[in-house]
N, C-alpha and C positions, 0 to 999 in steps of 0.2 A: 578606533572608530572615528577619529578626528578627520575632518574634511571629506567625509563620505556620508551620503544620505542612506538611511535604513528605513525599511517599512516593518513595523511590528504588528503582528497578528496576535491579538490577545484572546484567549479562550476560544479560538476558532470562530469568533463572532465579531470582533471589532478590529479595525485597521487604523493605524496611526503612522504618519510619516514624520521622521525627524529631519527638520531642515538643517542644512549645512551651517555649522557655526553656532548652533544652540548650545549654550553653556549651562550646566547644572553645577551647583556647589555640592560635591560629594565628599564626605568624610568617612573613611573606613572606621567601623566600630568594633572590629574584631570578629573572627569565626564566620566570615561571610556576611556580616551585617553592615549596614551603612546608614548614615544620617545624611538626608538629602534635602537641600533648600532649592525651591523653584518658585519664582515669582512671589517671594516673601512667605511661602507656605513650607512647612517642615513635614518630612516623611521619614518613617523608619522602614527600611527595606532590608530583606534577608534573602540570600540565594538559598533555596531549598535543594535544587538539583540543577546541574548545568551539563549540557551535552554540546560542547563547542563544535564538534564535527558536523552536526546537523543544525547548528544555530538554534537550538531550542533550550528553553529554560523554564523552571518553575520558581517563582519568587513570591515572597510574602511582603505586602506593603500595608503597614498599619494594621496587621492582623488578618488581612484578606489575601487569599492565595490566588495567583494568576499563572496560567500557562502561556508562555510567550514564544512565538516563532519569529525569528528575524530573517528578513530578506534583504541582501545587499543589491547593488545595481545590477549585478550579473544574474542573480536569481530572478529579479524582476524582469529582465530582458528575456530570459529563457521562458518565463511564464507568458510574456506577451507574444513570443514567436510560437507558442503552443508545443514547445519541446518538452515541457515538464509533465505533460498529461500522461496518465497511466493508460496504456493500451490493453484492452482485453481482447484475447483471441477468440473469435466466434468460430465454433466448430460446425462444419457442414456434414461430413460423412466420416464414419470410422471404418477403415478397411483393414483386412488381415495383413499384418506385416510379414507373415510367413505361412506356409501350409501347416495345418494342424487339426486338432479335434477340440471342439467347444466343450469344456468341462462344466461350466456354469455361466449363467447370465445374471448380473447383479442389478440391472436396471429394467425398467418397463416404460412403455409409451406414456408421455405426459410428464415424466419425472425430470426435474431440473438437476443438472449436474454442474459442478465447478471443476476447474483445472485440478488434475491429480486424482479425481474420484475414480474408483475401480468400476469398470463397465462390465468386463467379463474375464474369464480365465480360459486361456488357449493352451492346450498341451501340444508341444512340438518337440520331437526327438527326446521323449520321456522327461521333458522339463515343463513345469507349469509356468506360464507367462501371464502376468496380470496386465490386461490392456486397460490403460488409464485414459481419461479424457485430457486431450491436449489444451482445452480451454473450456469456457462456460457456455451452456446452452440448455436446450430442452430436447429430450429424446422424442423423436417423431414416430419411428418404427423400429422394432428389433427384427432384423432380417434372418437371424439364425436361432437355432434351439439347441438345448443341451444334447450332446451326443452327435452333433452334426460335424462332418468333415468339411473343411474349407481349404481352398487354395490361396496362394499369395495374391493379395489385391481384391479378394472377395469382399463385397459390401457386408459388413456386420451390423452397423447401426446407422440409421438416418437421423440427423439432428435438425431442429428448427432454428 
């Protein structure tokens, strides 16, 4: 971590920047525990859990537990550029991927659905196919009923 600035997000609430060259007096105390001196103040720190790949840690300092997520300069740049945001796929319409027979409908108008939720079961070539939501949304209208035959591309469900 030397010569590199990190941002530490503590308990998803507080953010701290570590300036380059800041020196702490850290003495290993064994089994993931450390004695730390900073500005003439002493701390006892213990690593409870470490996930180096995701730069996340749970530590205990003087008996208090903290969840810490570190961001290096590259993580901060990705966040600034908006590339780290999770994108949710909003669903407009659900169409039949193949001709078949609607065996059952699992949703109704006004119902909220998430990605992967089962919407209906379509029988095609004697196989039952669960049609799942490709993203999150709210069911506006159900355009088919149980027992109805549909063609490929037929509108099954409209989403809001």
